[in-house]
Structure formats: structure tokens, C-alpha cells
C-alpha positions in Angstrom: 0.0 0.0 0.0 1.3 3.4 -1.0 0.7 6.3 1.5 1.0 10.1 1.3 1.6 12.0 4.5 0.7 15.7 4.7 2.1 17.0 8.0 4.0 20.2 8.8 5.6 18.8 11.9 8.6 16.7 10.9 8.7 14.6 14.1 5.0 13.9 13.8 5.4 12.8 10.2 8.3 10.5 11.1 6.3 9.0 14.0 3.3 8.4 11.8 5.5 6.6 9.2 7.0 4.4 11.9 3.6 3.4 13.1 2.4 2.6 9.6 5.4 0.4 8.8 5.0 -1.3 12.2 1.4 -2.0 11.2 2.4 -3.4 7.8 6.1 -3.6 6.7 4.9 -3.5 3.0 3.5 0.0 3.4 5.4 2.5 1.4 5.3 6.3 2.2 5.7 7.7 -1.3 6.1 11.3 -0.1 5.8 13.7 2.9 4.3 17.1 2.2 4.3 20.1 4.6 1.9 22.7 3.1 -1.2 23.3 1.0 1.0 24.7 -1.8 3.3 21.7 -2.0 0.4 19.3 -1.7 -1.5 20.8 -4.6 1.6 20.8 -6.7 2.3 17.1 -6.0 -1.3 15.9 -6.5 -1.5 17.7 -9.9 1.2 15.4 -11.3 0.6 12.3 -9.1 -3.2 11.9 -9.2 -3.1 8.1 -9.0 0.3 7.2 -7.5 -1.0 6.4 -4.0 -3.6 4.4 -2.1 -4.4 6.6 0.9 -3.6 10.0 2.4 -2.9 10.8 6.0 -3.6 14.5 6.2 -3.1 17.0 9.1 -5.7 19.7 9.1 -3.9 22.8 10.3 -0.8 23.4 8.1 1.5 26.4 8.1 -0.3 28.0 5.2 -3.9 27.3 6.2 -6.4 24.5 6.6 -5.8 21.4 4.5 -9.4 21.4 3.3 -8.3 24.1 0.8 -6.4 21.3 -1.0 -9.7 19.8 -2.1 -10.8 23.1 -3.6 -7.8 23.1 -5.9 -7.2 19.5 -6.9 -9.4 16.4 -7.0 -8.3 13.6 -4.6 -10.1 10.4 -5.4 -8.4 8.2 -2.9 -9.3 7.7 0.8 -8.2 10.3 3.3 -7.5 9.8 7.0 -7.3 13.1 8.9 -4.9 13.6 11.8 -5.2 16.7 14.0 -4.9 18.1 17.5 -8.3 19.7 17.2 -11.6 17.9 17.3 -13.9 20.6 16.0 -13.2 19.8 12.3 -14.7 16.3 12.4 -17.9 17.0 10.5 -16.0 19.1 7.9 -13.6 16.2 7.4 -16.4 13.8 6.5 -17.7 16.2 3.9 -14.8 15.1 1.7 -13.7 11.6 1.0 -12.5 10.9 4.6 -12.8 7.5 6.1 -11.4 8.3 9.6 -10.4 11.2 11.9 -7.6 10.6 14.4 -6.8 13.0 17.2 -3.3 13.8 18.3 -1.2 12.8 20.1 -1.5 9.8 17.8 -0.8 6.3 19.2 0.0 3.0 17.3 -3.4 1.8 18.4 -5.1 4.8 16.7 -3.2 4.1 13.5 -4.0 0.4 13.6 -7.8 1.1 14.1 -7.8 3.6 11.2 -6.0 1.2 8.9 -8.2 -1.7 9.8 -11.3 0.5 9.2 -9.9 1.4 5.8 -9.4 -2.3 5.0 -12.9 -3.2 6.2 -14.4 -0.5 3.9 -12.4 -1.7 1.0 -13.6 -5.3 1.6 -17.2 -4.4 2.1 -17.7 -1.6 -0.4 -15.3 -2.6 -3.0 -14.9 0.3 -5.4 -13.3 3.6 -4.5 -16.4 5.6 -5.2 -18.4 3.4 -2.8 -15.7 3.9 -0.1 -15.9 7.7 -0.5 -19.7 7.5 -0.1 -19.4 5.2 2.9 -17.0 7.7 4.6 -19.5 10.5 4.1 -22.3 8.3 5.5 -20.3 7.6 8.5 -19.8 11.3 9.2 -23.6 12.0 8.7 -24.6 9.2 11.1 -22.5 10.7 13.9 -24.7 13.8 14.3 -27.2 13.5 17.2 -30.3 15.5 17.7 -31.1 14.1 21.1 -29.4 12.9 24.2 -30.7 10.5 26.9 -30.1 11.6 30.5 -31.1 10.0 33.8 -32.6 11.8 36.8 -33.2 9.4 39.7 -35.3 6.6 38.3 -36.5 8.7 35.3 -35.0 8.9 31.9 -35.4 12.1 29.8 -34.6 12.9 26.2 -33.0 16.3 25.7 -33.0 17.9 22.2 -29.5 19.0 21.1 -30.8 22.5 20.3 -32.0 22.8 23.9 -28.4 22.3 25.2 -26.4 25.4 26.2 -23.1 23.6 27.0 -21.3 20.5 28.2 -18.5 20.4 30.7 -16.4 17.9 32.6 -15.5 17.6 36.2 -13.0 14.8 36.6 -14.4 11.8 34.8 -18.0 13.1 35.0 -19.6 15.0 32.1 -22.5 17.4 32.6 -25.1 18.8 30.2 -26.6 22.2 30.9 -29.9 23.1 29.2 -31.0 26.5 28.1 -33.3 26.5 31.1 -30.3 25.9 33.5 -31.1 22.3 34.2 -28.1 20.1 34.9 -27.8 16.4 34.0 -25.0 13.8 34.1 -24.3 12.5 30.6 -22.8 9.1 29.8 -20.3 10.5 27.3 -16.7 11.7 27.2 -16.1 15.2 25.8 -13.9 13.6 23.1 -16.9 11.5 22.0 -19.3 14.4 22.0 -17.1 16.3 19.6 -17.8 13.6 17.0 -21.6 13.6 17.3 -22.3 17.3 17.6 -22.8 19.8 14.7 -19.5 21.7 14.7 -21.2 24.8 13.2 -23.2 25.0 16.5 -20.9 23.5 19.1 -17.2 24.2 19.8 -14.8 22.7 22.4 -13.1 25.8 23.8 -10.7 24.0 26.2 -10.3 20.6 27.9 -13.4 21.2 30.1 -16.1 23.0 28.1 -18.0 22.6 24.8 -20.3 25.6 24.2 -23.3 26.2 22.0 -22.8 29.3 19.8 -26.5 30.3 20.3 -26.1 30.6 24.0 -22.9 32.8 24.1 -23.9 36.1 25.7 -20.5 37.8 25.5 -16.9 37.2 24.6 -14.2 39.3 26.4 -10.5 39.7 25.7 -8.8 38.1 28.6 -5.2 37.9 29.9 -2.4 36.9 27.5 -4.8 37.5 24.5 -7.1 34.7 25.6 -10.8 35.0 25.4 -13.4 34.6 28.2 -16.9 33.5 27.4 -20.0 34.6 29.3 -22.9 32.1 28.6 -26.6 32.8 29.1 -26.8 30.1 31.7 -25.3 30.0 35.2 -21.9 28.2 35.4 -19.7 28.2 38.5 -16.4 28.0 36.6 -14.9 30.5 34.2 -15.0 29.5 30.5 -11.7 30.6 29.0 -10.8 29.7 25.4 -7.4 28.0 25.6 -4.6 29.9 24.0 -4.0 27.5 21.1 -7.6 27.6 20.1 -8.2 31.4 20.1 -7.6 31.7 16.4 -9.9 28.8 15.3 -12.5 29.9 17.9 -12.7 33.3 16.2 -13.2 31.8 12.8 -15.9 29.5 14.2 -17.6 32.4 16.0 -17.5 34.5 12.9 -19.1 31.8 10.8 -19.1 31.5 7.0 
């Protein structure tokens, strides 16, 4: 199998290559690309010289989604990124998996096994692309089940103001300030929520854009969010996410 790696961090690209060859010694990394510009140039002259692309999302010259606007990539793509808010966008193109950094050998093994399963079940490349898109669509949820005593409630996603974690416990806060324990991890929520509506601002909070009352410039150029609901903890956008938060908050 021939693999293309698009990654602007040299050490991360080397680690990914080691994991791939550990998974299958016959895997060949045909090229490592570091930017949108170099990737577009390479794909223009090598449209069929590979089997799968491992693609980081945030590159030095922009988001790698721009590559798809300039060239047609007909082979499967497995995205790798430190940010979870791009999951839904990733499945709008021919992506078959989405791996969060820091990447482990287990992550790569699961992604490669998933790709092989799709190739076995769906056969043609076109069907694999459609399967990847279907996987992304199926992940969106419009309701969550919560438990209150012996009672189970169904909460519509558009009635949720935010999610936050305390230790291993994740809470859901509704627009009416009702608080419920949710049987999800924040990492898992990021793959089932509409990323145009919800954004994980730090390790603790996922906020709904429709319930943000105010955003204030905070210390060290960070941002502090004031929600419309009562929250005991401050909601501060982590420094590395300030730029992407602003783009998300601005919208299309």
C-alpha cells in the first residue's frame, strides 16, 4: 500500500511513518508534504500514484481542506489533528477516519483496519468515499438521553447550552439551566455534535454558539466566554484555540 503523509511537523510525520510500517512492513510512504501549496503541486502530477492520504488539518499556510478546492483527490483520506472541531468538515470530503493527536499506534491500527474493512465491504473507491460520508452524517445527534433518579429524559440538542467535565463526569446544561449527568466523554461528544453549533473551547467545556452572551478579551490574548446560563467555573478559550474559535464564532 502506498501512503501520502501531509504534515507540517517533521517529528509527527516520522512517528506516523514508523507506526504505519509497524502495522504493515509492506506500506510505502511515497512522499511527505508540509503545506497546501506543495500538496496541490504534488497531486497535480501524481493523481493516482498512491492508495491513501494521511492529512493533518492545520498546516503552516492554512487548513488542508483548501487542497480539495484546488485538486481532485479520489483516494481515501485519514485526517490527523490536535483539534476535534473539524470532524464534520472532514467527513464532507472523502474521509474514512479522523484521528486526534497525540497519535498512538493503536489509533493508526484502528484507522488502517477500518480502511481495509471499507475496501472489503464496499469494493470500489467511489463506494468507499460514499461510505465515509455516510459515517460522518450518522454521527450527528439531535437528542441525548439523561437520567434523573429513576427517570430517563430525552433532551434535544438545540435545547443544550453547554457541556462540561469535572474529573471523569460530564454534565449537560440546558438552556433552562437544568443540569444532567451525561454518559459521554467530551472527546466523543465532539464527533456527534454539529461543529457549526458547538465548539470545544478547552479541555473542560463545549459551548453552543447560540447561548454565548458575551466574549471578552482576557489575559495573554485569551478569550473569556459569558454564557446565558449559570456556570460556576470561568469559561476561557485555551490559547492554542483562540484563532480557530474566532473563525468558528464569525461563521461563513
